[in-house]
C-alpha positions, 0 to 999 in steps of 0.5 A: 518479490512476486511476479505477476507478469506482464512486459514492458515498464516496471510497476511496482505494487506496495501493500498496506500494513498487515498485507502482503504483496499477494493482496494486489492480485485483482489489480495486478491482472489488469496492470499488466496490460501496462507493463511488468507488474511486481509486488514486494511483501515488506519486512514483518509481513508475508514471506518477507525473511526480515523478522523480529526488528524495529522496522522504520520507514527508511528500511522499507523505502531502501528495499524498494529502491534496491528492487527498482534499481534492479529494473534498470528503468524507473518504475510506477509505483502503486501503493495503499496506505502504508505502501503509499507512504513507502512510495511518497518517500521513495520518490522523493529520495529516489526521483530517478526511480520513480516515473509515476505515483498512485497513492491510495487512502494514505496518511501523511501526518498522523501525529498524536495517534497511538497504536491503542486502536490498533491493538484493540482491533487485533485483539478482538479478532477470533484468532485462530480461525478455524477455517478461511470460510470464517475468515471470509465471513468475519471480514465481510466484503473485505473477506477475499483481502484478509484470507490472503493475510493468514496462514494455516497452523496445527490449530488453525489460521493465524495472521503471517504477520507478527502483531507486535511488529505491526504495532511498532511499525505503526507507532512511528506514524504518530510520532511525525509527519511526511510533508517534507518528502511529499514536497520533494516528489517530482513525478506525477501523483494520483491521490486516491481517497476513500469516501469513508477514509480512515485518514484525517480529512483534507490531507489527501487533496493536498498530496498532488497540490504540494508535490512539485510533480503535480497530479490529481486528487479523487474521492471514490464514492461509497468506498472504504479504506480498500478503495481498490476492493470496495469500489474497483471499477472506479479504481481502475478507471482512474488508475488506467487513465493515469497510466495511459498519461504517464506511460504513453499508452 
């Protein structure tokens, strides 16, 4: 668990595949005006001790539920990609723990997709990177994000997460859809979609439409998959308006 600071109602941030809680720092620093912001390193990621397993969505959701239950009051959950999917399932399975849900560029039905694309992507990266400057240069506009996802070893910088575990996690998404969970989300939902999304077209607009709690859908012009990184001002404005409604602040 990563404590970003702030007082008041809990706000839980959940990262994407390959990420870690610390990637949320640019967002967390203004989220703290709305409550206590906490991040969670998912299994197989960051400094989470759970390694070497075949982790599935219920494992990640169970960890998040245990964390939120310890707050003593429901949380607003803010998730990106994988983290957004886990937020949806958390809100569906534990409605008493989630008072509002922000999902960013998430896929709900990726059936038929394989991990081959992910494997080719990872294998094409020049790992180990000789320096953090190389990491930032290689990933361009997302370089600061990816610099959080590597660690220094004797021969250079490597991904903190194990690639085989990442591929195993992603493989689950190609075998099933998650609409049954969306249709059980009773809290308000804000779905933020990248203009240049990597997710199937049309799905994200359906999330607040099919969730009993309702909500809003927003496509952010010019943004990529990391909306909060590629269009931070638009992302912030949308999330702050949502929090003001949900939290009455």
